[in-house]
Backbone as JSON Lines, residues from 0, in Angstrom:
{"i":0,"aa":"M","n":[-27.81,-72.95,-146.92],"ca":[-28.11,-73.65,-145.82],"c":[-27.66,-72.95,-144.63]}
{"i":1,"aa":"A","n":[-28.36,-72.87,-143.55],"ca":[-28.04,-72.16,-142.33],"c":[-27.12,-73.05,-141.48]}
{"i":2,"aa":"M","n":[-26.27,-72.38,-140.85],"ca":[-25.15,-73.11,-139.9],"c":[-25.71,-73.13,-138.59]}
{"i":3,"aa":"D","n":[-25.71,-74.29,-137.98],"ca":[-26.16,-74.48,-136.53],"c":[-25.02,-74.02,-135.72]}
{"i":4,"aa":"E","n":[-25.24,-73.47,-134.57],"ca":[-24.3,-73.08,-133.56],"c":[-23.43,-74.24,-133.17]}
{"i":5,"aa":"E","n":[-24.08,-75.51,-133.11],"ca":[-23.33,-76.68,-132.66],"c":[-22.3,-77.1,-133.75]}
{"i":6,"aa":"D","n":[-22.47,-76.57,-135.04],"ca":[-21.4,-76.93,-136.05],"c":[-20.12,-76.2,-135.68]}
{"i":7,"aa":"L","n":[-20.26,-75.09,-134.91],"ca":[-19.01,-74.34,-134.51],"c":[-18.26,-74.87,-133.37]}
{"i":8,"aa":"E","n":[-18.87,-75.72,-132.6],"ca":[-18.3,-76.21,-131.46],"c":[-17.35,-77.34,-131.85]}
{"i":9,"aa":"P","n":[-16.18,-77.52,-131.18],"ca":[-15.3,-78.64,-131.33],"c":[-16.03,-79.99,-130.89]}
{"i":10,"aa":"L","n":[-15.62,-80.93,-131.74],"ca":[-16.22,-82.18,-131.38],"c":[-15.56,-82.76,-130.02]}
{"i":11,"aa":"Q","n":[-16.29,-83.23,-129.13],"ca":[-15.69,-83.71,-127.81],"c":[-16.01,-85.18,-127.59]}
{"i":12,"aa":"R","n":[-15.06,-85.8,-127.08],"ca":[-15.31,-87.22,-126.7],"c":[-15.81,-87.24,-125.3]}
{"i":13,"aa":"K","n":[-16.57,-88.33,-125.08],"ca":[-17.03,-88.52,-123.63],"c":[-15.91,-88.75,-122.75]}
{"i":14,"aa":"A","n":[-15.94,-88.28,-121.46],"ca":[-14.84,-88.44,-120.45],"c":[-14.94,-89.91,-120.12]}
{"i":15,"aa":"K","n":[-13.68,-90.31,-119.92],"ca":[-13.51,-91.67,-119.36],"c":[-14.1,-91.76,-117.91]}
{"i":16,"aa":"L","n":[-14.88,-92.72,-117.64],"ca":[-15.39,-92.82,-116.14],"c":[-14.27,-93.56,-115.37]}
{"i":17,"aa":"R","n":[-14.07,-93.02,-114.23],"ca":[-13.1,-93.73,-113.3],"c":[-13.63,-94.8,-112.56]}
{"i":18,"aa":"D","n":[-12.9,-95.77,-112.15],"ca":[-13.35,-96.93,-111.47],"c":[-13.45,-96.51,-110.03]}
{"i":19,"aa":"L","n":[-14.67,-96.18,-109.66],"ca":[-14.85,-95.75,-108.22],"c":[-14.56,-96.77,-107.21]}
{"i":20,"aa":"T","n":[-14.66,-98.13,-107.58],"ca":[-14.51,-99.2,-106.58],"c":[-13.16,-99.17,-105.98]}
{"i":21,"aa":"V","n":[-12.15,-98.72,-106.79],"ca":[-10.85,-98.92,-106.24],"c":[-10.29,-97.66,-105.52]}
{"i":22,"aa":"M","n":[-11.15,-96.7,-105.41],"ca":[-10.79,-95.49,-104.76],"c":[-11.11,-95.41,-103.29]}
{"i":23,"aa":"S","n":[-10.23,-94.85,-102.41],"ca":[-10.58,-94.8,-101.0],"c":[-11.6,-93.63,-100.87]}
{"i":24,"aa":"I","n":[-12.15,-93.65,-99.65],"ca":[-13.11,-92.52,-99.22],"c":[-12.42,-91.14,-99.53]}
{"i":25,"aa":"E","n":[-11.19,-91.04,-99.06],"ca":[-10.49,-89.73,-99.32],"c":[-10.31,-89.52,-100.7]}
{"i":26,"aa":"G","n":[-10.05,-90.52,-101.47],"ca":[-9.83,-90.3,-102.96],"c":[-11.21,-89.98,-103.63]}
{"i":27,"aa":"L","n":[-12.26,-90.57,-103.16],"ca":[-13.68,-90.09,-103.57],"c":[-13.89,-88.72,-103.29]}
{"i":28,"aa":"E","n":[-13.66,-88.32,-102.07],"ca":[-13.94,-86.95,-101.65],"c":[-13.04,-85.89,-102.5]}
{"i":29,"aa":"D","n":[-11.74,-86.25,-102.8],"ca":[-10.98,-85.42,-103.51],"c":[-11.5,-85.36,-105.01]}
{"i":30,"aa":"Y","n":[-12.04,-86.5,-105.44],"ca":[-12.65,-86.54,-106.82],"c":[-13.84,-85.62,-106.93]}
{"i":31,"aa":"I","n":[-14.7,-85.65,-105.97],"ca":[-15.79,-84.85,-105.92],"c":[-15.43,-83.39,-105.99]}
{"i":32,"aa":"G","n":[-14.39,-83.04,-105.26],"ca":[-13.93,-81.63,-105.17],"c":[-13.48,-81.26,-106.62]}
{"i":33,"aa":"L","n":[-12.66,-82.16,-107.36],"ca":[-12.31,-81.84,-108.64],"c":[-13.5,-81.68,-109.59]}
{"i":34,"aa":"L","n":[-14.42,-82.58,-109.47],"ca":[-15.6,-82.47,-110.35],"c":[-16.37,-81.16,-110.02]}
{"i":35,"aa":"S","n":[-16.54,-80.84,-108.73],"ca":[-17.18,-79.56,-108.38],"c":[-16.57,-78.37,-108.97]}
{"i":36,"aa":"N","n":[-15.26,-78.37,-108.9],"ca":[-14.47,-77.24,-109.55],"c":[-14.76,-77.15,-111.02]}
{"i":37,"aa":"E","n":[-14.72,-78.37,-111.67],"ca":[-14.95,-78.38,-113.04],"c":[-16.38,-77.96,-113.47]}
{"i":38,"aa":"I","n":[-17.42,-78.35,-112.66],"ca":[-18.72,-77.86,-112.81],"c":[-18.8,-76.47,-112.73]}
{"i":39,"aa":"E","n":[-18.1,-75.78,-111.72],"ca":[-18.26,-74.35,-111.62],"c":[-17.51,-73.68,-112.65]}
{"i":40,"aa":"R","n":[-16.52,-74.19,-113.19],"ca":[-15.68,-73.53,-114.29],"c":[-16.56,-73.69,-115.49]}
{"i":41,"aa":"T","n":[-17.32,-74.73,-115.71],"ca":[-18.19,-74.84,-116.96],"c":[-19.34,-73.8,-116.81]}
{"i":42,"aa":"K","n":[-19.87,-73.65,-115.64],"ca":[-21.01,-72.81,-115.48],"c":[-20.54,-71.22,-115.81]}
{"i":43,"aa":"V","n":[-19.26,-70.94,-115.41],"ca":[-18.77,-69.65,-115.72],"c":[-18.5,-69.53,-117.21]}
{"i":44,"aa":"A","n":[-18.17,-70.44,-117.97],"ca":[-18.02,-70.52,-119.35],"c":[-19.26,-70.41,-120.14]}
{"i":45,"aa":"I","n":[-20.29,-71.02,-119.54],"ca":[-21.65,-71.02,-120.16],"c":[-22.21,-69.6,-120.03]}
{"i":46,"aa":"K","n":[-22.09,-68.88,-118.82],"ca":[-22.46,-67.57,-118.65],"c":[-21.79,-66.58,-119.6]}
{"i":47,"aa":"A","n":[-20.47,-66.8,-119.81],"ca":[-19.66,-65.93,-120.65],"c":[-20.2,-66.03,-122.06]}
{"i":48,"aa":"K","n":[-20.58,-67.31,-122.57],"ca":[-21.05,-67.42,-123.91],"c":[-22.42,-66.87,-124.07]}
{"i":49,"aa":"E","n":[-23.23,-67.01,-123.06],"ca":[-24.54,-66.5,-122.99],"c":[-24.5,-64.98,-123.23]}
{"i":50,"aa":"S","n":[-23.54,-64.39,-122.45],"ca":[-23.37,-62.97,-122.48],"c":[-23.05,-62.38,-123.91]}
{"i":51,"aa":"A","n":[-21.99,-63.2,-124.44],"ca":[-21.54,-62.86,-125.76],"c":[-22.53,-63.01,-126.83]}
{"i":52,"aa":"R","n":[-23.39,-64.05,-126.67],"ca":[-24.54,-64.28,-127.68],"c":[-25.52,-63.19,-127.6]}
{"i":53,"aa":"Q","n":[-25.88,-62.85,-126.31],"ca":[-26.84,-61.65,-126.18],"c":[-26.28,-60.37,-126.69]}
{"i":54,"aa":"G","n":[-25.05,-60.12,-126.57],"ca":[-24.41,-58.93,-127.11],"c":[-24.43,-59.06,-128.64]}
{"i":55,"aa":"A","n":[-24.18,-60.18,-129.25],"ca":[-24.26,-60.27,-130.73],"c":[-25.61,-60.22,-131.2]}
{"i":56,"aa":"E","n":[-26.56,-60.8,-130.53],"ca":[-27.99,-60.6,-130.89],"c":[-28.49,-59.25,-130.96]}
{"i":57,"aa":"S","n":[-28.09,-58.47,-129.97],"ca":[-28.57,-57.05,-129.73],"c":[-28.09,-56.3,-130.93]}
{"i":58,"aa":"V","n":[-26.89,-56.61,-131.51],"ca":[-26.36,-55.96,-132.64],"c":[-27.16,-56.14,-133.9]}
{"i":59,"aa":"F","n":[-27.6,-57.35,-134.05],"ca":[-28.38,-57.75,-135.22],"c":[-29.93,-57.53,-135.16]}
{"i":60,"aa":"K","n":[-30.4,-56.86,-134.03],"ca":[-31.78,-56.68,-134.01],"c":[-32.22,-55.45,-134.71]}
């Protein structure tokens, strides 16, 4: 049986959503900044994994 790439990924729980109603405008803007940084970090990780995958695929062609 072939192994899916998803089988190798660690199981992740869904992030807990914050209660935005109790946050100030400044707090919400800070939160957006944190989320933007996390999105950018995730995009970099995706690009690195894609590059590694392409390198591995080129070896097995």
